[in-house]
Every structure is written in C-alpha cells, then in structure tokens.
N, C-alpha and C positions, 0 to 999 in steps of 0.2 A: 324451615330449611329451604334453600334455594333450589328450584327445579329448573332444568335446562331442556330446551327443545331445539333441535337442529333442523335446518331447512336449506333448500337451494341445490340439492343434488339432482342428478338427471343423467341422460345419455348424451355423450359428446364424442366427437371424432378425435383421434389422436392429433395432438398439436393444438387442440382447442383450449378454451378457458371456462371456468366456472367460479362463482363466488358463493361460498357457504356462509350461512349465518347461524348463530347460536344465541337464542334469546333466553334471558334469565327471568324467572318469575318475581324475584325480589331484587334487592340492590346488589349489583355485582361488585361495587366498590369494596365490599367486605371480603371479597375473595382476592387474596394477594396474587395467586398464580392460576391462570387459566390455560388449558391445553386442548389441542386437537389430537385425537387418536384415529387410527385407521385399522380396520380388520379386513384384510384381503381374503379371498376364498382359500380355505385350507390352511390359513396362517393364524397365528396369535395376534391379538390386538396389540398395536404398537403405537408409542407416542411419537408424533411427527413434528409437533411444534408447540412451544409454550411461550407465554408472555406474562410478565409481572405487572402489577399496577404502577410500577415505575418504568414501564416500557422496556424492561430487559427482555430480550428475545433470543431463542435458540431454535434450531431446526435439526431434524434427523438428516443425515447426509444425502439420502436419495431425493429429498425435496428442496434442498438448498438451491437458491437461485431461481426456483420456479414457483414456490409458494410463499405467500406473505400473510402473516398473522397480524391482526390488529384488534383493538378493543375500544369500545365507546362506553365509558362508565356512566354517561348521562342517559343514553338509550338502553343501557343494560344489555349490550350485544357484543359478541366477539365475531370476527370474520376470518375466513380463510380464503384468500384470493389465490386461485390455482391457475397456472398457465403452463403452456407447453406440456399438456397432459399426455401421459403414456398409458398403454393398456395395463401396465403393472400398477397404475394408480387406482385401478378398479377396486372397489370395496365399500364397506359401510363406514361412514365417518361420524365420529362422536366427539362432542366437547365435554369437558369435565373440569371442575375446580379441583386442583390438587393441593392447594394451600389456602384454606382448609379443604378437605375432601368433600365433594358433593356427590349425589347419586348420578348414575349414568342416565343420559337421555335416551330416546328411542333410536337415534341415529338417522342419517340420511344416506341413501344409496347413490354412489357415483359409479357409472359404467363408462369406460373409455374404449371405444371400438377402434380396431386397427384399420 
C-alpha cells in the first residue's frame, strides 16, 4: 500500500508563500485522485484541493486563487504551492489518496503569523 509523507511546512508571515510536498513510497500513477487537507486549530480536517491523474483540479473556496496543486507522477510527488498566506491558513496539512483511498500521512505544520 502506498505510504505518503508531507514536508515543507514552517512559520511564515502573512502574505508570504510556502510550497508543500507529499512524497509517495510507491507509484502514485495508480492513485487517480490525490488531495490536500488542512486541519486548523479547533476545526475538523477539511479538503482544500484535489487533482486527478488527468489533471482535473478543484479547490475549496477559501484557497482559490492563492493555492495551486500539482502532481509529478514520475517523481511520485504532489505539491501545494501556497501564496498570499493568511493567519487562518494555519494548521496541519495532509495529503491523501482519495481514489483509491490511502492511509493518512503524518502531516506538516504551517503557521502563518499576522
């Protein structure tokens, strides 16, 4: 089963940018749809972006125009480029295969200071 590990989080000021990476232990080509989730303090984990292996993409409204999801099936990595970050973007970010379903990774912490 594919295992996923997120990286690239950190502390950034509001208005700044970060790029998150999610590396798969096996071939990601077998996963039709990959997604990024965010769990903000005191809130439920929410899906914020997903991408199919046909490059169909969708975003949650709060990140549209600021975040960009992409995938590299040769390197077995998906990315989340985040710009114009806001304090409300603070949280733990997870990637996950949703078609088919993969286990959760450990996540990577993003903290946006005001």
